[in-house]
C-alpha positions in Angstrom: 3.5 58.2 -31.9 4.6 61.2 -29.8 5.3 59.9 -26.2 4.6 62.5 -23.5 5.2 62.9 -19.7 3.1 65.5 -17.9 4.2 67.2 -14.7 1.5 69.2 -12.9 0.8 69.5 -9.2 -2.9 70.1 -9.5 -4.4 66.6 -9.8 -7.6 67.6 -11.5 -5.7 69.6 -14.1 -3.2 66.8 -14.6 -6.1 64.3 -15.3 -7.8 66.8 -17.7 -4.6 67.5 -19.6 -3.9 63.7 -20.0 -7.4 63.1 -21.2 -7.3 65.9 -23.7 -3.9 64.8 -25.1 -5.0 61.2 -25.3 -7.8 62.3 -27.7 -5.1 63.1 -30.3 -4.5 60.0 -32.4 -0.7 60.6 -32.7 0.1 61.5 -29.1 0.1 59.3 -26.0 0.7 60.1 -22.3 3.2 57.6 -20.9 3.7 59.1 -17.4 2.3 61.7 -15.0 4.2 63.5 -12.2 3.0 65.8 -9.4 6.3 67.6 -9.0 9.5 68.4 -10.8 11.5 65.7 -9.0 9.2 62.9 -10.1 9.1 64.4 -13.6 12.9 64.1 -13.9 12.8 60.5 -12.7 10.0 59.6 -15.1 11.8 61.2 -18.1 15.0 59.3 -17.3 13.1 56.1 -16.8 10.6 56.3 -19.7 12.6 58.4 -22.2 9.5 60.3 -23.6 9.8 62.6 -26.6 8.2 65.5 -24.7 7.7 66.6 -21.1 5.0 69.1 -20.4 5.9 70.9 -17.3 4.2 73.3 -14.9 6.5 75.8 -13.2 5.4 76.2 -9.6 5.4 72.7 -8.1 6.5 71.2 -4.8 10.0 69.6 -4.1 11.4 70.9 -7.4 10.1 73.6 -9.7 9.5 73.0 -13.4 12.3 75.4 -14.2 14.8 73.4 -11.9 13.6 70.2 -13.6 13.9 71.7 -17.1 17.5 72.8 -16.3 18.3 69.3 -15.1 16.8 67.7 -18.2 18.7 70.0 -20.6 20.5 67.8 -23.1 18.6 64.7 -22.1 16.9 64.3 -25.5 13.5 65.0 -24.0 12.0 68.2 -25.3 10.5 70.3 -22.4 7.4 72.4 -22.9 6.5 74.7 -20.0 2.8 75.1 -19.5 2.0 77.7 -16.9 -0.3 80.5 -15.8 2.7 82.8 -15.2 3.8 85.2 -18.0 6.8 86.4 -15.9 9.9 87.7 -17.7 12.2 86.1 -15.2 10.6 82.7 -15.6 10.6 83.0 -19.4 14.3 84.1 -19.4 15.3 81.1 -17.2 13.2 78.7 -19.3 14.9 79.8 -22.6 18.3 79.5 -20.9 17.3 75.9 -19.8 16.7 75.1 -23.5 13.0 74.5 -23.3 11.3 74.0 -26.7 8.0 75.7 -25.7 6.6 78.1 -23.2 2.8 78.2 -23.3 0.1 79.7 -21.1 -2.7 77.7 -19.6 -5.4 80.0 -20.9 -4.4 79.0 -24.5 -7.0 76.9 -26.4 -6.4 73.1 -25.9 -5.8 72.4 -29.6 -2.9 74.8 -29.5 -1.1 72.4 -27.1 -1.3 69.4 -29.5 -0.2 71.6 -32.4 2.7 72.9 -30.4 3.8 69.4 -29.5 3.8 68.5 -33.2 5.8 71.7 -34.1 8.3 70.9 -31.3 8.8 67.4 -32.7 9.4 69.0 -36.1 12.3 71.0 -34.5 10.6 74.3 -33.9 10.4 76.3 -30.6 7.0 77.7 -29.6 6.6 80.6 -27.3 3.4 82.4 -26.3 3.4 85.7 -28.2 2.7 87.7 -25.0 5.9 86.4 -23.5 8.0 87.7 -26.3 6.8 91.2 -25.6 7.4 90.8 -21.9 10.9 89.3 -22.4 12.1 92.3 -24.4 10.5 95.0 -22.4 11.2 93.8 -18.9 14.8 92.8 -18.2 16.2 92.1 -14.7 18.0 95.4 -13.9 20.1 94.1 -11.1 23.7 92.9 -11.2 24.7 89.4 -10.0 25.8 90.8 -6.6 22.6 92.9 -6.2 20.6 89.7 -7.0 22.6 88.0 -4.2 21.8 90.8 -1.7 18.1 90.8 -2.6 17.9 87.0 -2.3 19.4 87.2 1.2 17.0 90.0 2.1 14.1 87.8 0.9 15.5 85.0 3.2 15.0 87.4 6.1 18.6 88.3 6.7 19.4 91.8 8.1 22.2 94.1 6.8 24.8 92.7 9.2 24.0 89.1 8.3 24.1 89.8 4.6 27.5 91.6 5.1 28.8 88.6 6.9 27.6 86.0 4.4 28.9 88.0 1.4 32.1 89.1 3.1 31.2 92.8 2.7 31.1 95.8 5.0 27.7 96.8 6.3 28.0 100.2 4.6 28.6 98.4 1.3 25.5 96.3 1.8 23.5 99.5 2.7 24.7 101.0 -0.6 23.7 97.9 -2.5 20.2 98.0 -0.9 19.8 101.7 -1.8 20.8 100.9 -5.4 18.4 97.9 -5.5 15.5 100.1 -4.3 16.3 102.8 -6.8 16.6 100.3 -9.8 13.3 98.6 -8.9 11.7 102.0 -8.3 10.3 101.0 -4.8 10.4 102.6 -1.4 11.4 99.7 0.9 12.8 96.2 1.1 9.4 94.5 1.2 8.3 96.2 -2.0 11.6 95.3 -3.6 11.2 91.6 -2.7 7.5 91.6 -3.8 8.3 93.3 -7.1 11.2 91.0 -7.9 9.1 87.9 -7.0 6.2 89.0 -9.2 8.6 89.3 -12.2 9.9 85.8 -11.6 13.5 86.9 -11.2 14.4 85.0 -8.1 16.3 81.8 -8.9 
């Protein structure tokens, strides 16, 4: 019997997923969580074979939880509506065994769980295309600058926090806008967020 924990913040969807999974004769739901933090606790407590995890959840995202569960023995499958290259890249680095989209047929989920238990990794085909065509163009330092911009910090505050000169920060911002092919900071933040590249 494949033992599963499901983490999903939308209660109706969580209930529907659990019901669908329970229809499978060889799979049982042993725990349900409404956020990533509770999912990590349940996995540590119940030691399931698989944790099906949404990404955007309160208190701790599914990606943060997956990173925390790496090496725990529980195989994480991300089930989300977001086919974002940044999310997919981060999920792969966290060692997830599957990354599926919620608009996939329900029988695909059960089949994917069985494949994962057999040692395979299952990724939605549309994600593979996205992952190879859309790579985060920013350096680590540029990522830091953009993250601080997204936190509402101005040039002077960013310079102070990163121990840089304001002119250097202005240069970084100019390069960021150029690399993301946008006209201003707001567009840069929006573009970066849509791609799922913020940590």
